[in-house]
Each structure stands twice: as C-alpha cells, then as structure tokens.
N, CA and C of each residue as an Amber inpcrd file, in Angstrom:
protein
   600
  30.6920000  29.6940000  -7.8850000  31.8920000  30.3400000  -7.9230000
  32.1620000  30.3300000  -9.5570000  32.3970000  28.8850000 -10.1420000
  32.6760000  29.2420000 -11.4600000  31.9830000  30.1410000 -12.2750000
  30.8000000  29.7990000 -12.0600000  29.6220000  30.4780000 -13.3360000
  29.9720000  32.0640000 -12.9420000  30.1800000  32.3430000 -11.9110000
  30.5260000  34.2720000 -11.4830000  32.0070000  34.2510000 -12.0820000
  32.7730000  33.8120000 -12.5420000  34.1740000  33.5380000 -13.0510000
  33.7040000  34.0670000 -14.8550000  33.0140000  32.6240000 -15.2510000
  32.4110000  32.6010000 -16.3310000  31.9030000  33.7100000 -17.0710000
  30.7380000  34.3070000 -15.9920000  30.1200000  35.2860000 -16.3840000
  30.6690000  36.7450000 -16.7800000  31.9970000  36.5760000 -16.7300000
  32.3890000  37.9370000 -16.7280000  32.6980000  38.2790000 -18.4360000
  33.1750000  39.3200000 -18.8420000  33.5340000  39.8840000 -20.1460000
  35.0040000  39.1950000 -20.5390000  34.5640000  39.2230000 -21.8220000
  36.1770000  38.7120000 -22.0900000  37.5810000  39.3350000 -21.6210000
  37.3990000  40.3080000 -21.1970000  38.5740000  41.1770000 -20.9890000
  38.8930000  40.9420000 -19.4910000  37.4610000  40.9090000 -18.7950000
  37.8400000  40.4690000 -17.2240000  38.3740000  39.2270000 -17.2610000
  37.8510000  38.1520000 -18.0770000  38.3070000  36.8510000 -17.9830000
  40.0610000  36.9240000 -18.0640000  40.1780000  37.2300000 -19.1180000
  41.5990000  37.6570000 -19.6210000  42.6460000  38.1300000 -18.3640000
  42.0880000  39.3630000 -17.9070000  42.6620000  39.6840000 -16.7750000
  42.9200000  38.6580000 -15.6040000  41.6780000  37.9160000 -15.2800000
  41.7860000  37.3530000 -13.9380000  42.4050000  36.0520000 -14.3270000
  42.4370000  35.1340000 -15.3330000  43.5170000  34.5160000 -16.1410000
  45.1940000  34.8700000 -15.5230000  45.3750000  35.6120000 -16.2840000
  46.6510000  36.4270000 -15.8120000  47.1360000  36.2490000 -14.4610000
  46.0280000  37.1720000 -13.5440000  46.5060000  37.2730000 -12.2880000
  46.4890000  35.6500000 -11.4960000  45.4430000  34.7960000 -11.7590000
  45.8560000  33.6610000 -11.1980000  47.2340000  32.6980000 -11.6440000
  47.7040000  33.2630000 -13.0120000  49.2840000  32.8020000 -13.4610000
  50.1830000  33.3660000 -12.5660000  50.1530000  34.5610000 -12.5490000
  51.1350000  35.2120000 -11.7650000  50.9150000  34.8470000 -10.2320000
  49.7010000  34.7600000  -9.7060000  49.8200000  34.2630000  -8.3310000
  50.3540000  32.5410000  -8.0410000  50.2000000  32.0410000  -9.1450000
  50.7970000  30.5670000  -9.2840000  52.0010000  30.9490000  -9.2610000
  52.9660000  31.6990000 -10.1070000  54.1980000  31.7510000 -10.4960000
  55.1520000  32.2910000  -9.3010000  54.3800000  33.2480000  -8.6950000
  54.7560000  33.8960000  -7.1920000  54.8260000  32.7110000  -6.3340000
  53.8130000  31.9660000  -6.0430000  53.9600000  30.8760000  -5.0280000
  54.6560000  29.6260000  -5.2310000  55.0940000  29.3040000  -6.4330000
  55.9110000  28.4030000  -7.0160000  57.2900000  28.4300000  -7.3890000
  57.8860000  29.8330000  -7.5400000  59.2010000  29.8180000  -7.6760000
  59.8340000  30.5730000  -6.8300000  60.9990000  29.8730000  -6.1360000
  61.6980000  30.7840000  -5.2780000  63.1380000  30.8120000  -5.3260000
  63.2630000  30.8280000  -6.8490000  64.9390000  30.3860000  -7.2740000
  65.2720000  31.9470000  -7.5820000  64.3180000  33.1960000  -7.5980000
  65.2820000  34.3090000  -8.0970000  63.9910000  35.3360000  -7.4900000
  64.3330000  36.6990000  -7.3850000  63.2180000  37.6000000  -6.9920000
  62.4840000  37.9280000  -8.1780000  61.4250000  37.8840000  -7.7750000
  60.3450000  38.2510000  -8.8370000  59.8570000  39.6830000  -8.5360000
  60.2690000  40.8080000  -9.0470000  59.7510000  41.8960000  -8.9530000
  59.4260000  42.4530000 -10.2880000  58.7570000  41.5500000 -11.1730000
  58.2130000  41.8240000 -12.5650000  59.4220000  42.6610000 -13.9270000
  60.6280000  42.4690000 -13.4610000  61.7060000  43.1980000 -14.2850000
  62.8140000  41.8540000 -14.6900000  63.1710000  42.0920000 -15.8870000
  64.0400000  41.1110000 -16.4810000  65.2220000  41.6570000 -16.2940000
  66.2340000  40.4990000 -15.8080000  67.5300000  40.8880000 -15.2790000
  68.4440000  41.6470000 -16.2710000  69.0480000  42.7150000 -16.0770000
  69.8050000  43.5680000 -16.9390000  71.3320000  43.9480000 -16.4640000
  72.3160000  43.8440000 -17.4570000  73.5990000  43.9950000 -17.0050000
  73.7190000  45.5530000 -16.9760000  75.0850000  46.3490000 -16.6980000
  75.0120000  47.4360000 -16.5170000  74.8220000  48.1100000 -17.9320000
  75.0830000  47.5910000 -19.1180000  74.6320000  48.1470000 -20.1830000
  73.3230000  48.2870000 -20.6130000  72.4650000  47.7610000 -19.4930000
  70.7400000  47.7640000 -19.8940000  70.7280000  46.6680000 -20.8130000
  71.4950000  45.6860000 -21.1720000  71.0400000  44.6630000 -21.7320000
  70.6910000  42.9820000 -21.2440000  69.7430000  42.3430000 -21.7780000
  69.3540000  41.1810000 -20.8280000  71.0270000  40.4680000 -20.3830000
  70.6360000  40.0680000 -19.1190000  71.7680000  39.2280000 -18.4610000
  71.1010000  38.0870000 -17.7800000  70.6290000  36.9640000 -18.0880000
  70.3640000  35.8480000 -17.1020000  71.6900000  34.9550000 -17.0510000
  71.9850000  34.7560000 -15.7080000  73.6240000  33.9880000 -15.7110000
  73.5360000  32.9090000 -14.5640000  74.2990000  32.1740000 -14.6390000
  74.6530000  31.1520000 -13.6610000  75.9270000  30.4100000 -13.7000000
  76.3840000  29.4760000 -13.0690000  77.4490000  28.9720000 -12.8430000
  77.4320000  27.8300000 -12.1880000  78.7510000  27.0100000 -12.3940000
  78.4460000  25.4630000 -11.3990000  80.1530000  25.0450000 -11.3280000
  80.6090000  24.4600000 -10.4770000  82.0160000  23.8510000 -10.4100000
  81.6450000  22.6900000 -10.2410000  81.2640000  21.7360000 -11.1940000
  81.3420000  20.0080000 -11.1640000  82.5910000  19.7510000 -11.3180000
  82.8910000  18.3970000 -10.8750000  84.5260000  17.8590000 -10.7110000
  84.1640000  17.1300000 -11.9960000  84.7690000  17.9610000 -13.1620000
  84.3680000  17.3500000 -14.5460000  86.0260000  17.8830000 -15.4130000
  86.6940000  17.4710000 -16.0690000  87.3320000  18.0120000 -17.0560000
  86.6350000  18.7850000 -18.0280000  87.6870000  19.6940000 -18.6450000
  86.9180000  20.0660000 -19.8930000  86.6050000  19.3810000 -20.7750000
  86.9660000  18.5420000 -21.0600000  86.4390000  17.5510000 -22.2290000
  84.9800000  17.1460000 -21.8040000  85.0010000  16.2600000 -20.5950000
  83.7470000  15.9250000 -19.9060000  82.9350000  17.0170000 -20.2050000
  83.1180000  18.1930000 -19.5200000  82.0790000  19.6380000 -19.7450000
  81.6180000  20.0000000 -20.9990000  82.2680000  19.6350000 -21.9430000
  82.1010000  19.7990000 -23.4190000  81.0830000  18.7960000 -23.7030000
  81.2260000  17.3040000 -23.4820000  80.2570000  16.2380000 -23.9240000
  79.0840000  16.4030000 -22.9290000  79.2160000  17.0820000 -21.8210000
  77.7660000  17.1010000 -20.9500000  76.9820000  18.1800000 -21.4410000
  77.5640000  19.3920000 -21.8520000  76.8300000  20.3950000 -22.5500000
  76.2010000  19.8500000 -23.5930000  76.9780000  19.3190000 -24.7440000
  76.2830000  18.7420000 -25.7190000  75.2390000  17.9270000 -25.6850000
  75.4900000  16.8100000 -24.6900000  74.2710000  15.8670000 -24.4930000
  73.1130000  16.7040000 -23.8460000  73.4330000  17.6950000 -23.1400000
  72.0370000  18.3600000 -22.3220000  71.4380000  19.3300000 -23.6770000
  72.0860000  19.4610000 -24.4820000  71.3330000  20.3890000 -25.4400000
  70.4940000  19.1810000 -26.5210000  70.9930000  18.2170000 -26.5950000
  70.6280000  17.2040000 -27.5680000  69.3280000  16.5280000 -26.3390000
  69.0950000  16.6460000 -25.5610000  68.0850000  15.8050000 -24.4490000
  67.1450000  16.8010000 -24.4800000  67.5030000  18.1520000 -24.4110000
  66.5640000  19.1710000 -24.0370000  65.8560000  19.8630000 -25.1360000
  66.6870000  19.8260000 -26.4760000  66.2040000  20.4860000 -27.9230000
  66.1220000  19.5320000 -29.0430000  66.3510000  18.4810000 -28.7430000
  66.3820000  17.4390000 -29.6850000  67.3920000  17.0310000 -30.7810000
  67.9410000  18.1100000 -31.0230000  68.9730000  17.9530000 -31.9780000
  70.2380000  18.8310000 -31.7950000  71.1410000  18.4520000 -31.2250000
  72.4340000  19.3590000 -31.1650000  73.0600000  20.1180000 -32.2030000
  72.6280000  19.6610000 -33.5790000  73.4840000  20.1340000 -34.6050000
  72.3190000  21.4570000 -35.2880000  70.8490000  21.6200000 -34.7370000
  70.3250000  22.7560000 -34.9960000  70.1860000  23.6640000 -34.0040000
  70.6350000  23.1430000 -32.5590000  70.4350000  24.2700000 -31.7580000
  71.9110000  25.0320000 -31.2730000  72.8940000  24.2170000 -31.6890000
  74.4000000  24.6250000 -31.4810000  74.8520000  25.3480000 -32.5410000
  75.0190000  26.8140000 -32.4280000  75.3070000  27.8190000 -33.6160000
  77.0450000  27.9530000 -33.7100000  77.7840000  27.6570000 -32.3070000
  79.1460000  27.4440000 -32.6000000  79.5780000  26.4560000 -31.4550000
  80.6450000  25.7210000 -31.6730000  81.4810000  25.0780000 -30.5500000
  82.7930000  24.8360000 -30.7750000  83.5810000  25.5870000 -29.9540000
  84.9260000  25.9380000 -29.9510000  85.2530000  25.3650000 -28.9160000
  85.8480000  23.7510000 -29.0990000  86.2880000  23.0340000 -27.9960000
  87.5610000  23.7200000 -27.3350000  88.3870000  24.3890000 -28.1100000
  89.8170000  24.7500000 -27.9050000  89.5400000  25.9380000 -27.1390000
  88.6590000  26.8310000 -27.2610000  87.8930000  28.0600000 -26.4140000
  87.1030000  27.4280000 -25.4760000  86.7110000  26.4500000 -25.3680000
  85.8180000  25.8630000 -24.3050000  84.6600000  27.0410000 -24.5710000
  84.0080000  27.2330000 -25.5860000  82.5910000  27.7830000 -25.9190000
  81.4700000  26.9040000 -26.4600000  80.7450000  27.2470000 -26.0210000
  79.3050000  26.5910000 -26.7430000  78.2570000  27.5240000 -27.0240000
  78.1590000  28.2550000 -28.1540000  76.9400000  28.8910000 -28.0260000
  75.4910000  28.2120000 -28.9520000  74.2480000  28.4770000 -27.9080000
  73.3060000  28.0230000 -28.7950000  71.7780000  28.7050000 -28.7520000
  71.3840000  28.6420000 -29.7850000  70.3480000  29.4220000 -30.1130000
  68.9400000  28.5400000 -30.0470000  67.9800000  28.5080000 -29.4330000
  66.7200000  28.0220000 -29.4950000  65.6980000  28.5250000 -29.1100000
  64.4330000  27.9200000 -28.6400000  63.1810000  28.3590000 -28.2250000
  62.8470000  27.8440000 -26.8420000  62.0480000  28.6400000 -26.2610000
  61.6390000  27.8780000 -24.9730000  60.2440000  28.2070000 -24.7850000
  59.0510000  27.5460000 -24.3740000  57.7470000  28.1180000 -24.0950000
  57.8210000  29.1650000 -22.9740000  56.8470000  30.0510000 -22.8240000
  56.6660000  31.0130000 -21.7950000  55.1790000  31.3420000 -21.4970000
  54.7950000  31.6450000 -20.1470000  53.5450000  32.0950000 -20.0200000
  53.6300000  33.4450000 -20.2090000  52.9780000  33.8970000 -20.8680000
  53.1920000  35.2080000 -21.4180000  51.7050000  35.9220000 -22.2570000
  51.1320000  36.6730000 -21.9750000  49.9340000  37.2770000 -22.8080000
  50.0990000  37.7420000 -24.3300000  51.3570000  38.0770000 -24.6840000
  51.6770000  38.0120000 -25.8600000  52.6350000  37.0840000 -26.7230000
  53.2190000  36.4020000 -25.8430000  54.0060000  35.3820000 -26.4880000
  54.1070000  34.2390000 -26.5260000  54.0830000  33.1170000 -27.2630000
  53.8300000  31.8000000 -26.6900000  55.3480000  30.9810000 -26.6580000
  56.2580000  31.8480000 -27.1360000  57.7350000  31.4110000 -26.9220000
  58.7330000  32.5830000 -26.8130000  59.8410000  32.2710000 -26.0500000
  60.9160000  33.1600000 -26.3880000  62.1820000  32.3690000 -27.2160000
  62.4220000  33.1910000 -28.1550000  63.7180000  32.7920000 -28.7580000
  65.1060000  33.2800000 -28.0140000  66.3450000  32.2640000 -27.8190000
  67.4340000  32.9800000 -26.9110000  68.5650000  32.8460000 -27.3430000
  69.8550000  33.3470000 -26.9550000  70.8730000  32.9540000 -27.3210000
  71.6990000  32.6720000 -25.7190000  72.2760000  31.3100000 -25.8090000
  72.8160000  30.9530000 -24.5230000  74.3050000  30.6520000 -24.5730000
  75.2320000  31.3040000 -24.3080000  76.4530000  30.6170000 -24.1500000
  76.9480000  30.1230000 -22.9720000  77.6670000  29.1830000 -22.9570000
  78.1980000  28.0330000 -22.1640000  79.6940000  28.2050000 -22.1970000
  80.7190000  28.7500000 -20.9670000  81.9070000  28.6400000 -21.3430000
  82.6120000  27.8410000 -20.1380000  83.5680000  26.8080000 -20.4380000
  83.8330000  25.7680000 -19.5930000  85.5100000  25.6610000 -19.5530000
  85.9100000  25.0940000 -18.2390000  86.9830000  25.1080000 -18.2940000
  87.0620000  23.7470000 -17.0370000  88.1570000  22.9500000 -16.8000000
  88.3930000  21.8900000 -15.8430000  87.5940000  22.7760000 -14.5830000
  86.5950000  21.8070000 -14.0360000  85.8940000  22.0680000 -12.6800000
  85.0370000  23.3890000 -12.7950000  84.5550000  24.0960000 -13.8790000
  84.0370000  25.1170000 -13.6740000  83.1600000  25.6090000 -15.1840000
  82.0380000  25.9860000 -14.9090000  81.7550000  26.2850000 -16.4710000
  80.3140000  27.6550000 -15.7390000  80.2520000  28.6120000 -16.7660000
  79.5200000  29.8740000 -16.5700000  78.5540000  29.6060000 -18.0120000
  77.3420000  30.2790000 -17.6390000  76.3730000  30.2140000 -18.1350000
  75.8500000  31.4560000 -18.5880000  75.2050000  31.9370000 -19.8370000
  75.0220000  33.3730000 -19.5780000  73.8690000  33.6070000 -21.0100000
  72.7570000  34.0060000 -20.7080000  71.5970000  34.2890000 -21.6350000
  71.5730000  35.7070000 -22.0220000  71.9330000  36.1510000 -23.2590000
  72.2310000  37.7920000 -23.7410000  70.9180000  38.2430000 -24.5500000
  70.4000000  37.4220000 -25.4660000  69.6080000  38.1530000 -26.3080000
  68.0030000  37.0560000 -26.3790000  67.1860000  37.9320000 -26.3390000
  65.9230000  37.0530000 -26.0570000  64.9470000  37.8550000 -27.0490000
  63.9810000  37.0160000 -27.7200000  62.8990000  37.8160000 -28.6210000
  61.8550000  36.9510000 -28.4950000  60.9340000  37.7400000 -28.0390000
  59.3250000  37.3820000 -27.9900000  58.8620000  36.8700000 -29.2970000
  58.4490000  35.5430000 -29.5080000  57.7570000  34.8470000 -30.5700000
  56.3150000  34.4800000 -30.5140000  55.4640000  35.1350000 -31.4230000
  54.0370000  34.8550000 -31.3800000  53.3800000  34.2630000 -32.8650000
  52.4420000  33.5210000 -32.7470000  51.8850000  33.0820000 -34.1070000
  51.3380000  34.2230000 -34.8200000  50.9440000  35.4110000 -33.9220000
  50.0720000  36.6040000 -34.5390000  50.8630000  37.6880000 -34.8920000
  52.5410000  37.8120000 -34.8630000  53.2590000  38.7830000 -35.1950000
  54.4440000  38.3170000 -35.3150000  55.5070000  39.4450000 -35.8480000
  56.8800000  38.8920000 -36.1640000  57.4410000  38.7110000 -34.6070000
  58.5000000  38.5880000 -34.4370000  59.2990000  38.5370000 -33.3510000
  59.6770000  39.7200000 -32.6380000  59.7290000  39.7220000 -31.4830000
  60.0550000  41.0440000 -30.8500000  61.0460000  41.0730000 -29.8050000
  62.1260000  42.1540000 -29.9840000  63.4250000  42.1320000 -29.2910000
  62.9740000  42.4630000 -27.8140000  63.0780000  41.6400000 -26.8410000
  63.2380000  41.6840000 -25.3410000  64.2060000  42.4040000 -24.8190000
  64.2950000  43.6230000 -24.2650000  65.1700000  44.7730000 -23.6880000
  64.5770000  45.1950000 -22.3880000  65.2450000  46.0820000 -22.2110000
  65.1330000  47.1910000 -21.0780000  63.9360000  47.8290000 -21.2130000
  63.2350000  47.8280000 -22.5020000  62.0030000  48.4740000 -22.1840000
  60.9540000  47.9720000 -21.4900000  60.8010000  46.5790000 -21.6280000
  60.1630000  45.6670000 -20.9210000  59.7470000  46.2810000 -19.1240000
  61.3330000  46.5240000 -18.6260000  61.5500000  47.2910000 -17.5310000
  60.6180000  48.7770000 -17.1120000  60.9950000  49.2480000 -18.4210000
  60.4720000  50.8730000 -18.5030000  58.8460000  50.7030000 -18.3850000
  58.3160000  49.6300000 -18.9330000  57.0920000  49.7100000 -19.0330000
  56.3650000  49.4470000 -17.8510000  57.1680000  48.6240000 -16.6910000
  56.8490000  48.4650000 -15.7230000  56.6350000  49.7790000 -14.8530000
  58.0510000  50.2660000 -14.9900000  57.9500000  51.4810000 -13.9200000
  57.0310000  52.6410000 -14.3330000  56.5770000  52.6370000 -15.5420000
  55.6560000  53.5360000 -16.0030000  54.4540000  53.1500000 -15.8410000
  53.9400000  51.9160000 -15.5810000  52.7480000  51.5970000 -15.0620000
  52.8270000  51.7390000 -13.4910000  53.7080000  51.5560000 -12.6730000
  53.6760000  51.6080000 -11.3110000  53.6150000  53.1300000 -11.2270000
  54.0310000  54.0330000 -12.0090000  53.8250000  55.5060000 -11.8510000
  52.2710000  55.9430000 -11.9800000  51.7380000  55.0430000 -12.9790000
  50.4410000  55.5420000 -13.3720000  49.5210000  55.3680000 -12.0400000
  49.5600000  53.7760000 -11.6040000  48.9230000  53.2300000 -10.7060000
  49.2420000  54.2110000  -9.1350000  50.5210000  54.6000000  -8.8420000
  50.5090000  55.6350000  -7.6500000  49.9050000  56.8830000  -7.8050000
  49.8190000  57.6500000  -8.9670000  49.2000000  59.1650000  -8.9840000
  47.8270000  59.0610000  -9.4580000  47.5030000  57.8910000  -9.9770000
  46.0110000  57.8500000 -10.5780000  45.1600000  58.2350000  -9.4870000
  43.9930000  59.4470000  -9.5270000  43.1380000  59.5970000  -8.6150000
  41.6560000  59.2640000  -8.6410000  41.3400000  58.8930000  -9.8350000
  40.4800000  58.0870000  -9.9690000  40.3160000  56.5910000  -9.5280000
  39.4270000  56.3920000  -8.7260000  39.3500000  55.1260000  -7.9200000
  39.1160000  53.8240000  -9.0990000  38.1660000  54.0480000 -10.2800000
  38.1460000  52.9370000 -10.9780000  39.5290000  53.1060000 -12.0680000
  39.8890000  54.0690000 -12.4710000  41.1550000  53.7500000 -13.2270000
  42.0560000  53.6890000 -12.7510000  42.3890000  53.8280000 -11.3660000
  43.3890000  53.3020000 -10.6350000  43.2600000  51.7320000 -10.3880000
  42.5280000  51.3720000 -10.3560000  42.0570000  49.8500000 -10.1800000
  42.7930000  48.9160000 -11.3440000  42.2380000  49.8170000 -12.4850000
  42.2270000  49.3570000 -14.0390000  44.0620000  49.2840000 -14.3250000
  44.5480000  50.6270000 -13.5680000  46.1290000  50.8480000 -13.7810000
  46.8470000  49.8800000 -12.9270000  46.4770000  49.3370000 -12.0020000
  46.6830000  48.3060000 -10.8200000  46.9460000  46.9640000 -11.5000000
  45.9010000  46.5160000 -12.4450000  45.3520000  45.8110000 -12.8990000
  46.5880000  45.4700000 -14.3780000  46.5000000  46.1920000 -15.0850000
  47.8210000  46.4040000 -15.9880000  48.9310000  46.2120000 -15.4190000
  49.5800000  46.8150000 -14.2630000  50.8400000  46.7490000 -13.9950000
  50.9810000  45.2740000 -13.5470000  49.7400000  44.4770000 -12.6790000
  49.7130000  43.3460000 -12.1090000  50.3200000  42.2860000 -13.4810000
  49.4780000  42.7100000 -14.6990000  49.4480000  41.8610000 -15.7030000
  51.0360000  41.7430000 -16.5960000  51.3460000  42.9980000 -16.5630000
  53.0520000  43.4710000 -17.4710000  53.8500000  42.9430000 -16.3320000
  53.6760000  42.5360000 -14.9600000  54.5930000  42.3430000 -14.1350000
  54.7210000  40.5130000 -14.2930000  53.5320000  40.1980000 -14.2820000
  53.3080000  38.7800000 -14.4530000  54.0260000  38.1310000 -16.1060000
  53.7200000  38.8200000 -16.9100000  54.3190000  38.8800000 -18.1360000
  55.8720000  38.4680000 -18.1270000  56.5980000  39.5000000 -17.5020000
  57.9010000  39.3330000 -17.1490000  58.3430000  38.0450000 -16.2950000
  57.5150000  37.8190000 -15.2860000  58.0430000  36.5290000 -14.5030000
  57.5530000  35.4500000 -15.2880000  56.7050000  35.5630000 -16.0500000
  56.5430000  34.2430000 -16.8800000  58.0830000  33.9270000 -18.0150000
  58.7490000  34.8730000 -18.1690000  59.7740000  35.0390000 -19.2740000
  60.6550000  34.6140000 -17.8860000  60.8780000  35.2440000 -17.0040000
  62.1870000  34.6210000 -16.1130000  61.9950000  33.3960000 -15.4390000
  61.0500000  32.7940000 -15.4230000  60.7040000  31.6170000 -14.5640000
  61.1760000  30.7710000 -15.6380000  60.9310000  30.7440000 -16.9450000
  61.0400000  29.8710000 -18.1990000  62.9510000  29.7370000 -18.1940000
  63.3970000  30.8520000 -18.2740000  64.9330000  31.0320000 -18.7040000
  65.7400000  30.5590000 -17.1700000  65.5500000  30.7750000 -15.8300000
  65.8070000  30.5210000 -14.8380000  65.6260000  28.9620000 -14.4570000
  64.7590000  28.5150000 -14.9840000  64.3990000  27.2690000 -14.8390000
  65.2550000  26.7210000 -16.2280000  65.7550000  27.0000000 -17.1330000
  66.4150000  26.4520000 -18.4100000  67.8410000  26.4940000 -17.7030000
  68.1050000  27.4040000 -17.0340000  69.5580000  27.7000000 -16.2570000
  69.7190000  26.2440000 -15.0330000  68.7280000  26.4740000 -14.6060000
  68.5300000  25.1140000 -13.4560000  68.9190000  23.7940000 -14.0690000
  68.1470000  23.5440000 -14.9810000  68.1410000  22.3780000 -15.8500000
  69.4820000  22.1460000 -16.1800000  70.0100000  22.9840000 -17.0410000
  71.3980000  22.8600000 -17.5620000  72.5270000  22.3720000 -15.8740000
  72.4630000  23.2020000 -15.2120000  73.2650000  22.8880000 -13.7120000
  72.9890000  21.3050000 -13.2980000  71.5110000  21.1410000 -13.1180000
  71.1250000  19.7410000 -12.7930000  71.7950000  18.6570000 -13.5910000
  71.4640000  18.8670000 -14.9220000  72.1690000  18.0600000 -15.8250000
  73.8130000  17.4620000 -15.6360000  74.6120000  19.1470000 -15.4330000
  76.1650000  18.8300000 -15.3790000  76.3980000  18.3910000 -14.2310000
  75.8870000  19.2830000 -13.2380000  76.6350000  18.9240000 -11.8090000
  75.7640000  17.5650000 -10.9720000  74.8150000  17.2260000 -11.6260000
  74.1100000  16.0950000 -10.6490000  74.1400000  14.7500000 -11.4070000
  74.7520000  15.0120000 -12.7870000  74.8840000  13.6930000 -13.6150000
  76.6940000  13.0030000 -13.3740000  77.3580000  13.6930000 -12.5120000
  78.6320000  12.7570000 -12.2260000  78.3160000  11.6400000 -11.5930000
  77.4370000  11.4330000 -10.4470000  77.0150000  10.3260000  -9.8450000
  76.8580000   9.4220000 -10.1840000  75.7410000   9.4180000 -11.3320000
  75.0640000   8.7500000 -12.2940000  76.0060000   7.6630000 -12.9770000
C-alpha cells in the first residue's frame, strides 16, 4: 500500500497529503462548522470571536490575559501591542502555526475586552506567512476562491478535468480549515486558561 502511495508523482503525492490532512481535520475538530470558509463579519472582514463569563473581577481578568499571553507566546511585552487597564482592552499581535499548503504561520491581531465577570475576544486581521514570499493578507478572497472552485467543479463536463477541479476544491477547503482550526483552538485555549483557572 505504501509503495503505491510513494510511487505517485510529486503533484499527486502533494494533493494526497493534503487530502489526508483535510480528513484528519474534519474528523478531529468539532468546535466549529468547517465548510472551507473563513468567518467574516457583515463588512466581509475576518471575524473570529469568543466570549466567556468567568467569576473574576476586572483586575483579575487583566492579569489572567497577560499570564496567558506570557505562557502562550513567551514574552508578553513583545506580543502585547496595547494594554489599557482603564478601558479593559488588551491588543495582541503574534504568530501561530497552521496546516496550509502555502503558509507555515498566520500573523494575527487579537483584541480582548474585559470587565467584571465577562470577556470578549476577537481576531480581526490575518496574514499568511511563508519563508518563500512576503506575508499575504487573508480576507474574503479566500472564501471567493472556494465559491469559484465549487462552480468549476459543478459545471465541468470533462471527467478528468472535473476530478482535478474537485481535488483543487478539497485542497482549498483544507487550507482554510487549517487556518480555522488553529485560530479557534487559540481562542479555546484562552477560554480554558481564563475560565478554567479559577479553581486552581
């Protein structure tokens, strides 16, 4: 079986590898609907959100968010771009690894707004980062790419071309779902640290 896999051309192996990654992502992540699209707000801007209601005062929440940043990214001073205790807002800019055919990391902006017993987290800006090229801003065009590939796969009459179009569609969806998995897991990690740490 393995010899048949490795005997394939580099392009076939590349596509097969990403199909397996897509299957793994689909099987292991249940925290969000993976339809191959990045979440957008009403203005078509990136919009990953989460919130929680920990039994913590505003000052305690401020400390917890800073501790989480230190634990997650190694140096809070480098990752935190703005820290307004009065307004209850911390802005974080950092990088997270992703499973993607073009990017190894995504650079993100994460805002955490907090008050007594409540916090809201929102990721609004994403850049795909690769050693091969400059960072690329990720936005609604990622979803437009999926829609275009779906249309091609539906309307292609040539059997081989349709199969190639379906593989390209699956790879594009797997790429977006790789980004989604990393960012939703990041928000879940923040929630676990803040909400789950009261009993510690």
